[in-house]
C-alpha positions as CSV (number, residue, x, y, z in Angstrom):
1,X,122.5,84.2,48.9
2,X,120.8,86.5,51.4
3,X,122.6,88.9,53.7
4,X,121.0,90.5,56.8
5,X,122.3,93.5,58.5
6,X,121.2,94.4,62.0
7,X,121.5,97.9,63.4
8,X,120.8,98.8,67.0
9,X,120.7,102.3,68.4
10,X,120.2,103.8,71.7
11,X,116.8,105.5,72.3
12,X,116.9,109.2,71.9
13,X,117.4,110.9,75.3
14,X,114.3,112.4,76.9
15,X,113.9,116.1,76.4
16,X,114.9,117.9,79.6
17,X,114.6,121.5,80.8
18,X,117.5,123.9,80.8
19,X,117.7,123.8,84.7
20,X,117.6,121.0,87.3
21,X,115.9,121.7,90.6
22,X,115.5,120.0,94.0
23,X,112.9,121.1,96.5
24,X,112.4,119.7,100.0
25,X,109.2,120.7,101.8
26,X,108.2,119.9,105.4
27,X,104.9,119.7,107.2
28,X,106.1,120.0,110.7
29,X,105.5,116.8,112.7
30,X,103.8,115.1,109.7
31,X,105.9,114.7,106.6
32,X,108.9,115.7,104.6
33,X,108.8,115.6,100.8
34,X,111.8,116.0,98.4
35,X,111.0,116.4,94.8
36,X,113.1,117.1,91.7
37,X,112.9,117.7,88.0
38,X,114.0,120.0,85.2
39,X,112.5,123.3,84.1
40,X,113.0,125.8,81.3
41,X,112.0,129.2,82.5
42,X,110.8,131.9,80.1
43,X,113.4,134.5,79.1
44,X,113.9,137.1,81.8
45,X,112.7,135.1,84.7
46,X,114.7,135.1,87.9
47,X,115.5,132.3,90.3
48,X,112.7,133.5,92.5
49,X,110.2,133.3,89.6
50,X,111.2,129.7,89.0
51,X,111.0,128.8,92.7
52,X,107.5,130.3,93.0
53,X,106.3,128.5,89.8
54,X,107.7,125.1,91.0
55,X,106.3,125.6,94.5
56,X,102.9,126.6,93.1
57,X,102.8,123.6,90.7
58,X,103.6,121.2,93.6
59,X,100.9,122.8,95.7
60,X,98.4,122.3,92.8
61,X,99.4,118.6,92.4
62,X,99.6,117.9,96.1
63,X,97.4,120.4,98.0
64,X,98.6,119.3,101.4
65,X,102.0,120.7,100.5
66,X,100.8,124.1,99.3
67,X,101.6,125.7,102.7
68,X,104.5,123.5,103.7
69,X,107.8,125.0,104.9
70,X,110.7,125.1,102.5
71,X,113.7,123.2,103.9
72,X,115.9,123.2,100.8
73,X,115.8,124.6,97.2
74,X,118.5,124.2,94.6
75,X,118.4,125.4,90.9
76,X,121.3,124.8,88.6
77,X,122.0,124.8,84.9
78,X,121.2,121.3,83.6
79,X,124.5,120.7,81.9
80,X,127.8,119.1,82.8
């Protein structure tokens, strides 16, 4: 006699940063872009440091947004 046991498990959650951010940028008269993600800043960084790092990274990925106006920025701890 053979017995089979089946186990299913949920996939491990994706690793996320310690903070969740949302940034909306505008190129007046041309485009509005809202992006979001998670980020773990180095020890001692300020909110401004994180903002500048995220804005710089977006500008590197999408050069047309490097000089865009900031319409909205939020940075919160990524926990409930």
